N, C-alpha and C positions, 0 to 999 in steps of 0.2 A: 720494588714490586708494585706498590700502590700506584706509582706514576705510570707504569706500563699498562695497568688495568684501566686507569683513567684515560690514557691516550688511546687505547684500543676501543673503549666505549665511545669516546668522542668521534673517532673515525667511523665507527658503525652508525652512530646517529646521523652524522653529516652525509654519509653515502646513502643512507635510507631516505633522508630528506630530499636529496638530489634525485634519486630514483622516483620517488613519489611525485616530485614536481614535473618530471618528464612525462608522467602518465596522465596529467590533466584531471586529477581527482579534486573535487571541490564540493562544498556544502550547497544545498538548495532548499527552497521553501516553495509551497504552492497551495492552491485551493482548487476544488473541483465540485461539481454537482452533476446530477444525472437522474436515473430511474433505478430504483431497487424493487425487485419483485421477490417477495418472500412466499414460499409454499412449504407444504409439509408432506411427508410420506404417508400420512393417514388421511382418509377421506373426511373425517369429522371436523377438520380445521379448515377455515376459509383462508385463502391467501391474502396478502397485503401488498399494496403498491404505494411507494413513497418516494419523495425527493430528498435525498440526503445532501447535507452541506458538509463537505470534508475539508480538513486542513492537513498538510503533511510537511515533514521536514526530513531531509536525507543527506547522505554523503556518498558521492559516487563519481564515476567517470570511466574513460577508457583505460583498461589495464594492460592490454597487449594488442597492438595493431588495431583491429576492429572490434575487439571484445570489450564489453561494458559490464560493470558490476557496481551495484549500489545497495546500501542498507537504508531502510526508510521506516519512520514512525508515522502512523496515521491516526487521525481522530475524526469521528463523525460528531459534529457539535450540535446538530439538530436534524430532524427529519420532518419534512412537510408531508401531509397526507393527501393521497390521490383517491384511494378506494374508501368505501364506506364501512368496511369491516375492520375491526381492531384486534382480532384474535392473535395475529402474528406481528403486531405493530412494534417497530423498533424506534427508540428515541435517540440514543447516543451509543458510542462505542469507541474502541481504540485498538490498535494493533501494531505489529512489527513485521516487516517483510524484507526479503532479499530479492533484488531485481537483477538477474543476469540478462544480458542482452547482446545484440549485434548491431553495429553501425552499418546501416544500409548505404549511407552516403555521408558526406561531411556534416550534414545538417539533419539527418533522419535516423532515428533509433527504433528498432523493434526489440521489445523486451517481454520477459515473463515475470510473473509475481508468484512468490512462494512465501506464505506467511501464516500467522496466527492472529485471531481476533477475539475480543471480548465485547459482546453486544448486549445492550439492555433491551429486554422484551417487556414493555410497559404493562400489557394486559395481564401477564402471568406474574408480574412483579419479581422478575428473575434476570440475572445476568449470566449468559452462557458463553462458553469458549467454542470457537470454530476454526477449522482449517480453511485456508484461502489459496486458490490458484487463479492465475489470470494471464491475459495477453494484452499488449498495448503497443501503440505507436506514439512517438514523440518527435516533433519537428521544430526547428528553430524559426522564430518570428523575427527576432533581433539577436544581437550577440549574447544577451543575458536572459532573454525571454523565450520560452518554448510553449507550444501547444501540445497537450497530451490527451489522447483518447484511449479508453481502456474498457475491457470486459473482465469481470472477476466473478468467480463462482466460490461460494462458501457453504460448507456443511457444518452444522452445529450438533452438539451433544443432545441427548433426549430432553424434552420438556414435558411437563405434565400440565394438562389443561382440561378441566372439567371431567376428570377420570380417564382422559385419553393420553397415552404416551406417544409422542411423535418426534421426528427428527427434522427440524426446519432446514431448508436450503434457500440460498439467496443467489439471484442472478442480478448483478450490478453493472450498469452501463454508465460510464462517466466521461465528462469532458472537462478539462481543467487547464490552468496555466501554471507554469513553473518558472520561478526566478532563480537563476544560477549565479552564485557569487564566484567571481574569478579571482 
């Protein structure tokens, strides 16, 4: 009985591995930068514009014909300041996302981003959770190197600043490079 279970398990693992190999799933890493515009739903808080420096790691690829799916972990390692107001200044953050997409051609991908973020607001000395949605395009530069452009929107839980309760929102425009391991 044990031999039959081991044989069935080995067959399942080997066929799963073959199926995954046919679907071109692979890990990738990347970096990006752009413009982040933070605003709030209350008039008492000034907005903030910064330049985030992001790194990300993921695992994904085509799963069926032209359908794409990836999971990604992201981190904002630093944020450069553009505006002179610091009320909604963010310094670092991290998140996890699912990226469903569609291959427009052999070299170009259109994708959406659905994820959760934890972002550090330095002026209020607090880290807040937010939901993130976005759209992007990614195209091949070489066999392993891609160029990615993306727009992401994030909404955060309430913050308290000088007696005002507000819900920050973020509009993030990024351009980055992705290295895919084959």
